[in-house]
N, C-alpha and C positions, 0 to 999 in steps of 0.2 A: 091356770098355772102355765107359765111360759115354758117354751121348749128348754131353755137354759136351766130353769128350776127343775124340770123333769129329769134332765141329764144329771144334775147335781144330786138330786134325791136318789136316783138309781145308783149313782156311784157310792153314796153313803150306805145304801142297802147292801150292795155287793161287798163293800168293805166289812160291814158287820157280819154278813154271812161267812166271809172268809175268816174273820177272827173267831167266830163260833166254831167253824170247822176245824181250825188249828187247835183251839182249846179242847175240842173233843177227840182229837187224834189219839191221845193215849187211851181213851175209852175204846175206840175202835180196835186198837192194837190188843188191848187186854181181852176184849170179847173174842177176837180171833184166837188168841192163845188159850182161852178157856174152852172154846169150841174144840180146838185140837186136843186139849187135855181130856176133855169129856169123850171125844171119839176114841182116844187111846184106851180109856178105861172100860169101854163097852165090851172088850174081849174078856170073857171070863168073870164078869161082875154079875152080881145078883140083880134082879129087877128092882128090888128095894133100894139098893145102893145107887143104881142109875137114876131112879126117880128122885132121890135126895140130891144127887149132883145137879140134875136139871132144875129142881126147885131152887137150889142155892144160886145157880147161874142166873135164873130169871130174876130173883130178888136183887142180885148184884147189878144186873143190867138196868132194872127199873130205878134203883137208887142212883146209879151213875148218870143215867139220862136225866133224871129229875134235877140233879146237881148241875149238869151241863146246861140244860135249858134255863135254869134259874140264873145262871151267870149272864146270859145274853137276852133274857126276856125283859125288855125295858118298857113294855107297853103298860 
């Protein structure tokens, strides 16, 4: 592969990474908000409620990441 092809290929890869990052920005924001909400509920909550919050957060994160990667996984 020529150097010009390498440069073009790298540019395409960087563009796709940027698009994926932009598409997933709302996910990152929501995760941060959920983490803050969870941290605020730790005061005075029972262990069971906290565990339920954490499980719900993990499920939501996994679902959102799966969706996000599906958008940009073209392999």
